[in-house]
C-alpha positions, 0 to 999 in steps of 0.5 A, spaced: 071 864 477 078 866 474 079 864 467 085 859 466 090 861 461 092 857 455 098 853 455 103 852 449 100 845 449 093 847 448 094 853 444 097 848 439 091 843 440 087 849 438 091 851 432 091 844 429 083 844 430 082 850 427 078 849 421 077 852 414 070 856 414 067 858 408 063 865 407 060 863 400 052 862 401 049 855 399 044 860 395 049 860 390 049 852 389 044 849 384 038 846 388 035 839 387 030 839 382 034 845 378 038 843 371 045 842 372 050 847 369 053 845 363 060 843 362 066 841 358 072 840 361 079 836 360 080 830 364 086 826 366 085 820 361 086 825 355 079 826 353 074 831 355 067 830 359 061 834 357 054 834 361 051 833 355 055 826 353 053 823 360 045 824 358 042 817 361 047 816 366 047 818 374 053 823 375 057 824 381 061 831 381 065 832 387 069 838 387 075 838 392 081 844 393 087 841 391 091 834 388 095 830 393 093 834 400 090 830 406 083 831 405 083 831 398 087 824 397 082 821 402 076 823 398 079 821 392 081 814 394 074 813 398 071 814 391 076 810 387 075 804 392 067 804 391 068 805 383 065 798 381 059 799 386 058 806 383 059 803 376 054 797 378 049 803 380 049 806 373 053 812 376 059 816 373 064 819 379 068 825 377 072 829 381 073 837 379 079 842 381 083 847 379 089 843 378 092 842 371 091 835 367 098 834 368 097 834 376 091 830 376 095 825 372 101 825 377 095 825 383 092 819 380 098 815 378 101 816 385 095 814 389 092 809 384 085 813 383 080 810 378 075 815 378 076 821 372 079 827 375 077 834 371 081 840 370 077 847 371 083 851 371 079 857 369 074 856 374 068 857 370 065 850 372 066 852 379 063 858 379 057 855 376 056 850 381 057 855 387 063 851 389 068 857 389 068 862 394 071 866 400 074 862 405 078 863 412 083 859 415 087 862 421 083 869 420 086 869 413 081 870 408 082 868 401 078 865 395 078 857 394 074 851 392 069 849 397 068 841 398 061 840 395 058 834 391 052 834 387 048 828 384 045 829 377 040 824 374 040 821 367 036 827 365 041 832 367 037 835 373 040 836 380 038 830 385 042 832 391 047 837 394 052 836 399 055 843 401 061 843 406 063 836 405 066 832 411 070 827 408 070 821 412 064 816 410 062 821 404 063 817 399 059 811 402 053 816 403 053 818 396 053 811 394 047 810 398 044 816 395 045 814 388 042 807 389 036 810 391 035 815 385 
């Protein structure tokens, strides 16, 4: 049977459907039951956030590639929409990317975000949490942030990990896990 030639329309559809693939291994991610790596990062509200300062609280750390991009905006809005429910469940939600605090502030203000955004410009925390690795998009390889989420218990122990997150429905899934913890 002869293979049908791709039309310009199907080529465009295939191009749009291309996904970013990551080459980083989930072996680099802190595993459930392990101590969460310590951090001290500046936040969009002008303060600094440390894991040590969050002892006694459940912590949701979600790593995202870049402020004000479609997937990252959708994810931040979803977590912000559920902030009161996360608060009621005793959880602090923190978004982390390499963007500057200034960019975080613009992103927060533009979209009315209510979750705190942390800036890891140097990438030290991203590497400690295994959220930095080689990615591939349209055949081009580059280093970048892998969309990953961690749930950390009140004692600083990783409770659950979501590697290679799909944005739709993710905040709700994390909230359910927080309530079970």
